C-alpha positions in Angstrom: 6.7 -20.8 3.7 6.9 -20.7 -0.1 3.5 -18.9 -0.2 4.8 -16.2 2.2 7.9 -15.6 0.0 5.8 -15.4 -3.2 3.2 -13.2 -1.5 5.9 -10.8 -0.2 7.5 -10.5 -3.7 4.1 -10.1 -5.3 3.0 -7.3 -3.0 6.3 -5.6 -3.3 6.4 -5.6 -7.1 2.7 -4.8 -7.4 2.8 -1.7 -5.1 6.2 -0.7 -6.5 4.6 -0.7 -10.0 1.5 1.2 -9.0 3.4 3.8 -7.1 5.9 4.2 -9.9 3.2 4.8 -12.5 1.4 7.2 -10.1 4.6 9.1 -9.5 5.2 9.4 -13.2 1.7 10.6 -14.0 1.0 12.8 -11.1 4.5 14.0 -10.3 4.0 13.4 -6.6 6.9 11.4 -5.4 5.4 10.2 -2.0 1.7 10.1 -2.9 1.3 6.4 -2.9 3.3 6.0 0.3 0.9 8.4 2.0 -2.2 6.6 0.5 -0.9 3.1 1.2 -2.3 2.8 4.8 -5.8 3.6 3.5 -5.4 1.1 0.7 -4.2 -1.5 3.1 -7.2 -0.8 5.4 -9.6 -1.2 2.5 -7.9 -4.6 1.6 -8.0 -5.7 5.3 -11.5 -4.8 6.4 -13.7 -5.9 3.5 -16.5 -3.4 4.2 -17.7 -0.5 2.2 -16.1 2.9 2.6 -19.6 4.3 2.8 -20.1 2.4 6.1 -17.4 4.4 7.8 -19.7 7.4 7.3 -23.1 5.8 7.8 -22.3 3.2 10.6 -19.1 4.7 12.0 -18.8 2.9 15.3 -19.7 -0.5 13.8 -17.3 0.0 10.9 -14.3 0.9 13.2 -15.2 -1.9 15.5 -15.0 -4.4 12.6 -11.8 -2.8 11.5 -10.2 -3.2 14.9 -11.3 -6.8 15.1 -9.9 -7.6 11.7 -6.5 -5.9 12.4 -6.3 -7.7 15.7 -6.9 -11.1 14.1 -4.2 -10.8 11.5 -1.4 -13.2 11.6 2.3 -12.2 11.5 2.5 -13.3 7.9 -0.2 -10.8 7.0 1.7 -8.0 8.6 4.9 -9.1 6.7 3.0 -9.1 3.4 1.4 -5.7 3.9 4.8 -4.3 5.1 6.3 -5.5 1.8 3.7 -3.5 -0.1 4.6 -0.4 1.9 8.3 -1.0 1.3 7.5 -1.2 -2.4 5.9 2.2 -2.4 8.9 3.7 -0.5 11.4 2.1 -2.9 9.4 3.4 -5.8 9.7 7.0 -4.4 13.4 6.6 -3.9 13.8 5.2 -7.5 11.8 8.2 -8.9 14.0 10.6 -7.0 17.2 9.0 -8.3 15.9 9.0 -11.8 14.8 12.7 -11.6 18.3 13.6 -10.2 19.9 11.7 -13.1 18.1 13.9 -15.6 15.2 11.6 -16.6 11.9 13.4 -17.1 8.8 11.4 -16.9 5.8 12.9 -18.8 
């Protein structure tokens, strides 16, 4: 249980930070929230991106098996990362409304 709490906090903070920095540099508020599902799939499947183009049916089969075999804790942890990207977008919006200009 402790590991779950630490993992949730870690993923939230990690993806909040990455999304916040990308939002500042690229000035695209929701970019990381849109890209997060792809990043999550790369984390989950463990196969090369190139295999999705060269061995399409096998790669998607492996991906389906991996997603189906995840535990509830894994979904909670990945959800925390997604929430981190959303909170980062909201934070950037509030900061920009308040007059802060980032880069």
